[in-house]
SELUMZA-576241 format. One line per field, with one value per residue (C-alpha): x, y, z. Coordinates in steps of 0.001 Angstrom, whole numbers, always signed. Layout:
N
xx X/...
yy Y/...
zz Z/...
# end
This chain:
467
xx +93928/+94393/+92799/+89914/+89145/+89510/+87032/+84677/+84890/+84104/+81075/+79778/+80403/+77775/+75247/+75927/+75701/+72410/+70984/+72088/+70525/+67175/+64343/+62719/+59058/+56189/+55577/+59131/+58624/+55283/+56734/+59656/+57397/+54874/+57693/+59940/+58239/+58714/+55123/+53754/+56132/+55105/+51407/+51971/+53700/+50537/+48576/+50902/+50469/+46681/+47097/+49114/+46324/+43826/+45947/+46035/+42231/+42019/+43997/+40809/+39678/+42871/+42625/+44057/+45713/+46504/+47586/+47034/+48636/+48578/+50325/+50379/+53948/+53181/+50216/+47770/+46625/+48978/+46700/+48071/+45885/+46810/+44238/+44600/+42056/+41674/+39276/+38105/+35999/+33084/+33248/+29466/+28449/+29755/+30316/+33004/+33616/+36178/+37597/+39718/+41437/+42059/+43901/+44575/+46495/+46452/+43848/+41984/+39938/+36154/+35770/+37925/+36078/+35641/+39388/+39166/+39209/+39493/+42959/+43144/+41613/+38542/+37770/+35330/+33830/+31494/+30188/+28669/+26245/+25007/+21266/+20652/+23581/+26654/+24626/+24746/+27667/+30175/+33328/+35651/+33809/+33302/+36972/+37907/+35415/+36664/+40281/+39516/+37849/+40944/+42877/+40453/+40714/+44510/+44419/+42082/+44316/+47356/+45588/+44834/+48463/+49598/+47168/+48411/+52054/+51450/+49523/+52484/+54879/+52968/+53161/+56887/+57558/+55439/+57113/+60535/+59543/+57970/+61070/+63262/+61118/+61183/+64957/+65165/+62967/+65156/+68337/+66953/+66194/+69739/+71230/+69428/+71018/+74478/+74366/+73137/+75988/+78582/+76653/+76090/+79766/+80821/+78330/+79586/+83184/+82230/+80412/+77049/+75522/+76054/+78073/+75205/+73385/+76036/+75609/+71857/+72328/+74688/+71997/+69570/+72200/+72547/+68787/+68374/+71274/+69465/+66373/+68484/+70082/+66693/+65408/+68450/+67725/+64082/+64991/+67566/+64922/+62386/+64902/+65616/+61891/+61477/+64146/+61643/+59692/+62288/+64199/+66421/+65716/+67181/+64858/+67558/+66567/+67860/+68777/+67876/+70097/+68773/+70014/+67114/+64531/+61915/+62335/+59009/+55852/+54226/+55634/+53217/+50226/+50161/+47854/+44598/+41914/+38538/+36615/+34152/+30811/+31071/+34052/+32635/+32233/+35761/+37452/+39283/+38620/+34867/+35064/+37111/+34278/+31768/+34020/+34207/+30403/+30407/+32806/+30604/+27587/+29448/+30200/+26542/+25442/+27895/+26617/+23012/+24057/+25325/+21831/+20356/+20040/+22480/+21241/+23936/+23312/+26071/+26377/+29069/+29698/+32360/+33518/+36054/+37985/+40131/+40025/+38166/+40277/+40256/+37187/+34959/+32893/+30416/+32651/+32594/+29156/+28861/+28081/+26122/+25140/+23355/+23085/+22310/+23230/+20837/+21543/+19694/+21349/+19250/+20836/+23736/+24490/+27868/+26204/+23583/+26352/+28146/+24892/+24416/+28059/+27947/+24722/+26147/+29307/+27255/+25249/+28420/+30087/+26935/+26950/+30669/+30159/+27296/+29395/+32377/+30197/+28832/+32285/+33772/+30999/+31436/+35222/+35203/+32741/+34899/+38033/+36253/+35289/+38881/+40261/+37941/+38870/+42622/+42378/+40613/+43221/+45978/+44403/+44394/+48008/+48996/+47380/+49086/+52486/+52036/+51192/+54024/+56517/+55414/+55788/+59206/+60490/+59201/+60675/+64016/+64176/+63430/+66200/+68669/+67795/+68462/+64934/+63865/+64097/+66436/+64127/+61152/+62925/+63970/+60456/+59014/+61453/+60756/+57011/+57272/+59294/+56779/+53983/+55984/+56453/+52761/+51872/+54196/+52591/+49098/+49970/+51495/+48241/+46295/+48543/+48135/+44341/+44223/+46356/+44065/+41051/+42710/+43395/+39859/+38345/+40905/+41957/+44652/+45392/+46106/+48312/+50352/+49035/+47494/+50750
yy -138145/-134389/-134478/-136519/-133926/-131119/-132806/-133421/-129756/-128695/-130978/-129739/-126013/-125456/-127361/-125109/-122029/-123164/-123921/-120534/-118732/-120528/-118236/-116310/-117259/-115298/-118063/-117674/-113934/-114404/-117009/-114766/-111753/-113597/-114966/-111941/-108692/-106224/-104952/-108470/-109225/-105954/-106796/-110200/-108455/-106357/-109590/-110756/-107383/-107827/-111325/-109820/-107344/-110197/-112104/-109019/-108806/-112455/-111455/-109968/-113565/-114718/-116432/-114172/-115405/-112961/-113163/-110538/-110659/-108424/-108719/-106363/-105916/-103450/-102556/-104390/-106877/-109302/-110744/-112044/-112963/-114305/-114546/-115983/-115785/-117148/-115305/-116574/-114302/-115949/-116080/-116215/-113679/-110446/-112025/-114213/-117119/-117214/-119377/-118459/-119571/-117508/-118314/-116176/-116336/-114104/-111628/-108875/-105892/-106237/-104203/-106805/-109803/-111212/-111816/-114806/-118318/-121825/-123218/-124734/-121690/-121004/-122127/-120093/-120215/-117760/-116337/-113177/-113267/-110316/-110584/-107400/-105203/-107244/-110446/-110817/-108515/-106627/-104633/-107630/-109806/-106923/-106006/-109623/-109829/-106586/-107672/-111007/-109180/-106955/-110093/-110751/-107146/-107323/-110550/-109047/-105997/-108254/-110102/-106833/-105768/-109116/-108850/-105352/-106446/-109460/-107286/-104916/-107874/-109163/-105725/-105466/-108879/-108219/-104826/-106505/-109224/-106687/-104485/-107490/-108512/-104948/-104938/-108147/-106641/-103532/-105628/-107748/-104547/-103317/-106632/-106297/-102911/-104095/-107135/-104995/-102523/-105063/-105986/-102340/-101584/-104247/-102968/-99400/-100579/-102344/-99231/-100971/-98648/-94951/-94068/-92031/-95316/-96346/-93019/-93517/-96994/-95562/-93058/-95919/-97713/-94711/-94387/-98096/-98062/-95273/-97478/-100294/-97992/-96727/-100289/-101300/-98453/-99568/-103158/-102012/-99804/-102641/-105064/-102533/-102234/-106012/-106391/-104948/-108197/-110760/-111499/-114231/-116357/-113647/-111007/-109117/-107747/-109666/-107791/-110201/-110267/-110051/-113567/-114891/-113415/-115918/-117105/-115890/-113944/-116847/-115317/-112413/-114691/-113468/-114914/-116756/-115143/-116755/-113463/-114738/-112941/-113107/-110743/-108461/-111344/-112597/-109199/-108861/-105115/-105729/-108463/-106128/-103568/-106261/-107215/-103589/-103467/-106471/-104615/-101537/-103740/-105195/-101675/-100723/-103707/-102707/-99123/-100317/-102646/-99637/-98118/-101072/-101133/-103286/-106249/-108579/-111675/-113024/-116083/-117351/-120488/-120674/-123280/-123056/-126251/-127540/-126901/-123846/-120712/-117646/-116336/-118974/-121922/-119829/-120049/-123825/-124306/-123993/-120440/-119457/-115977/-114445/-110839/-108540/-105172/-102953/-99618/-97564/-94929/-91778/-89832/-91869/-89458/-91099/-94393/-92588/-90798/-94091/-95585/-92708/-92885/-96644/-96397/-93620/-95639/-98672/-96536/-95065/-98450/-99891/-97163/-97670/-101403/-100748/-98358/-100721/-103630/-101591/-100268/-103772/-105017/-102086/-102350/-106059/-105553/-102745/-104891/-107780/-105363/-104119/-107670/-108491/-105306/-105791/-109387/-108238/-105509/-108066/-110231/-107254/-106471/-110079/-109886/-106565/-107983/-111007/-108831/-106402/-109268/-110669/-107261/-106712/-110128/-109611/-106114/-107246/-110049/-107614/-105330/-108205/-109114/-105523/-104448/-102980/-99490/-98911/-96401/-98702/-101767/-99809/-98513/-102025/-103363/-100576/-100933/-104652/-103961/-101349/-103894/-106440/-103944/-103003/-106677/-107000/-103948/-105310/-108656/-106851/-104891/-108166/-109522/-106328/-106406/-110046/-109275/-106355/-108665/-111211/-108472/-107048/-110486/-111404/-114460/-115788/-118804/-116690/-114307/-117086/-116555/-119999/-121613
zz +1510/+1096/-2354/-887/+1787/-753/-3047/-129/+847/-2710/-2701/+628/+147/-2577/-505/+2478/+296/-1219/+2235/+3491/+515/+684/-435/+2384/+2832/+4307/+6841/+8138/+8600/+10366/+12731/+13642/+14106/+16287/+18429/+18893/+17832/+20744/+20481/+20921/+23784/+25461/+25070/+26662/+29561/+29976/+30286/+33064/+34737/+34695/+36106/+38953/+39715/+39714/+42188/+44419/+44267/+45330/+48401/+49877/+50495/+52161/+55533/+58237/+61424/+64212/+67842/+70532/+73965/+77010/+80406/+83364/+84519/+87310/+89537/+91782/+89125/+87405/+84680/+81395/+78432/+74990/+72207/+68712/+65892/+62352/+60016/+56647/+54382/+52589/+48791/+48312/+50955/+52347/+55757/+57242/+59612/+62362/+65094/+68078/+71219/+74377/+77586/+80669/+83911/+87008/+88173/+86324/+87471/+87527/+84353/+82568/+83926/+80402/+80266/+82653/+81190/+82572/+83014/+79503/+77879/+75794/+72213/+70144/+66642/+64990/+61738/+60306/+57367/+55298/+54689/+52645/+51679/+50573/+50325/+46529/+45727/+47788/+47185/+47513/+45012/+42599/+42720/+42006/+39125/+37568/+37948/+36288/+33402/+33135/+32192/+29350/+28178/+28252/+26239/+23657/+23379/+23016/+20213/+18427/+18798/+17393/+14478/+13665/+13852/+11610/+9163/+8897/+8666/+5630/+4020/+4732/+3225/+135/-349/-187/-2671/-5044/-4850/-5638/-8605/-9949/-9589/-11624/-14315/-14604/-14574/-17404/-19307/-18688/-19829/-23151/-23769/-22675/-24963/-27830/-27373/-28415/-31539/-32457/-31838/-34330/-36917/-36439/-36868/-40079/-41281/-41395/-38826/-38048/-34962/-33553/-33018/-30491/-28699/-28555/-27124/-24482/-23568/-23054/-20968/-18658/-18276/-17513/-15065/-13217/-13028/-11576/-9011/-7843/-7666/-5608/-3224/-2967/-2110/+456/+2102/+2008/+3576/+6309/+7066/+6969/+9675/+12180/+11866/+10751/+13961/+15320/+18391/+20631/+19140/+17217/+13761/+10735/+7550/+4762/+1679/-1862/-2666/-560/-2914/-4158/-7712/-9104/-8364/-6503/-3296/-3831/-3239/+367/+2989/+2369/+4597/+5107/+5167/+7772/+8007/+11808/+11819/+14522/+16960/+16276/+16503/+19842/+20068/+19864/+22494/+24704/+24636/+25603/+28511/+29619/+29567/+31911/+34201/+34244/+34986/+37971/+39228/+38777/+40850/+43579/+43597/+43798/+46610/+48577/+48403/+50322/+54133/+56026/+58015/+59320/+61409/+63608/+65804/+68158/+70213/+72937/+75447/+78273/+78942/+81737/+85513/+86746/+86762/+88978/+87178/+88747/+87513/+85524/+82440/+82131/+80464/+76674/+75608/+72491/+71348/+68384/+67325/+64436/+63028/+61087/+59393/+56770/+54530/+54634/+51782/+50404/+47619/+46991/+46025/+43920/+42064/+41389/+40078/+37644/+36566/+35936/+33935/+31774/+31188/+30118/+27676/+26196/+25798/+24226/+21592/+20996/+20510/+18105/+16032/+16029/+14925/+12017/+11193/+11057/+8778/+6382/+6513/+5686/+2824/+1430/+1580/-156/-2949/-3152/-3342/-6223/-8078/-7621/-8813/-11992/-12517/-12041/-14739/-17103/-16192/-16927/-20353/-21028/-20015/-22271/-25282/-24573/-24304/-27649/-29312/-27745/-28847/-32380/-32668/-31253/-33824/-36650/-35424/-35230/-38834/-39868/-40730/-37379/-35993/-33033/-31337/-31709/-30309/-27222/-26796/-27070/-24485/-22031/-22537/-21838/-18687/-17544/-18041/-16050/-13220/-13265/-12964/-9951/-8351/-9026/-7442/-4456/-4032/-4041/-1292/+710/+358/+1452/+4499/+5333/+5062/+7360/+9909/+9638/+10285/+12989/+10982/+13327/+11117/+8053/+10057/+11631/+15162/+15643/+16783
# end
């Protein structure tokens, strides 16, 4: 039984190790970054903050209930009156509707005769409607509209933050992969020199080769070890940078180990942007400017509203119920009243100043949106040109690497057969490695250009933001 469990453990352990060392993919990095990057989480908190301000603006339309009571505790009169009122602002007009109930007991002086009610009190309903100023827009509705647009602006800004974070996450991942592939190339170059040292040592011992050849090979070993050390430093730095975006479920940075490096250069393919021609319309920063223009237009309408004369119409219906009170029977019949209020601003320089300010702000934002639209179009076109150029350069680098590898293999075989030159074989190997590294760098530049194009066109699918 013990041997059985030992064998089972030996079978399971490699599987666990392989699962743990699965190659790190770009999709995994983008998912972790979109979920836990502090900048994205902060931007989403800004959206919630804007939603809170919008809710506060909606509070201007809350129904208000209030009660007012008064009782004389000393003096000739002993009247007590209690009045309650419910007021509801209108959402399509600057006015409001209200309803109330009032009841009184005792006596009141003649100048407070309106305080009397029948024994069961008085019920009253009324309304006020704005006919000129505040009819179409007013401060409450404008504040609510601007606050609602603030939510859209915060969301657009959050999207831009997320796009920028994902763009940098792609760069960090590609830099880590490229550093790892360069390290492999330099380690392969070092392995060639280390394997050759043993063969040269035997030839020197047999007298078939001069001892200086072994010294020259050791010099190459030292130089190639230095390349490996620098490459190890580069991949450690790249992994440290990548940990800003590769995070666990709790949001803590993860330092990825080099055993999770992809097997080949296919990991440098990067994202696949669409490069849409409607990039300006899709870009959140452009849409945020358009939303700010809408906000400024709302403020302009409010300022122009303040220049209009005020004409408010009000109406009220009241009815006392129950037995006649001390005020007499004249309160029992149904009462109805209408009235109006009219005022004209003579100078109103404050409103005129707000009109001029809002118009200037709209003009400025319009010019900013025009420049941004042109800038996005030129930026996208420039990136498309860069992607095409880097892809052609990568093709040339691939051809160069293939030719350099063939020359290095041929020269190494000649040297092993005794007819090659030691200096030339080392030069061929290092040239082949340099071509391999240049190909890696060219492929990394393609991936970076594609990520830049995805960010410039706000391609949320390519950047892993569509989940």
